[in-house]
N, C-alpha and C positions, 0 to 999 in steps of 0.2 A: 745540123744533122736531122734527117727526116725521121719522124716517129712511125713505128709500124701501124698499119691500119687493117681492119677487117675488109673483106671484099665489099665494095659498094659504099664504104664509109667515106665521108667528105670532111674536109678541114675548112673552117671558116675563120676569117680575120674579123676581129671585133673592133668597130670604130667607136672611139671615145672622144671626149672633148667638152662634156657638159653643154652649156648653152652658148659656148663661144664658137661662132661661125668659122673663124680662121683656124682654130684648133681642129674642129671636125673635118674641115676640108683637107688640112695637112695630113691628119691621121688617115683619112679615106684614101687620099692619093698615094701615100706611102704603102698602105696595105694592098691597094690595087696593083701597084708595081711589083708586089711579091706574088701575084697571080694565085690567090686562094681559089678553092672550089666555089666558095660563096662568101658573103659578107653579112655580118650582123651589126645592127645599130644598137650599141650598148649605152649604158648610162641613162636609161629611161625607165620610168616606172619604179623609181627609188624614193618615192614620197613627195616629189615635186607636184605642183598643180598641173592638171591636164593640159592647159595651154602651153606650158613650158615643155612638157613631154612631147607634145605634137610639134613644137618648134624645133626641138632637137632632131626629130625624125625628118622634118622638112629641110633642115640645114644639111643633113647627111645624104639623103636619097639622091640628089642630082649628081653626086660624085661617085656613085657606084655603077658598075657596068650593068647595062640592061640584060645582057645575055647570061649573067651569073645569078645563082640563087641568092636571095637576101631575106632577112627577117629582122623584126624589131624584138629584141630580147625583153622578156619580162612583162609584155603587155597581155592583159587579160581582158576583163570586161570593159 
């Protein structure tokens, strides 16, 4: 069942999977099949060292459609 949205509001699927390449790919592919407005890379910036955080982003990004909005959740400085 679809949730009501305000005009212009978008719904994002959040890709999870930690540092596991296969889990991230599986999650991304299944979310992309649902055709969200955009995709978020979740499970980063939760206390892991920066190289692990960047690896999670790098493992996920290739599986997201280029024509949809995407963002990395929780990244700051």
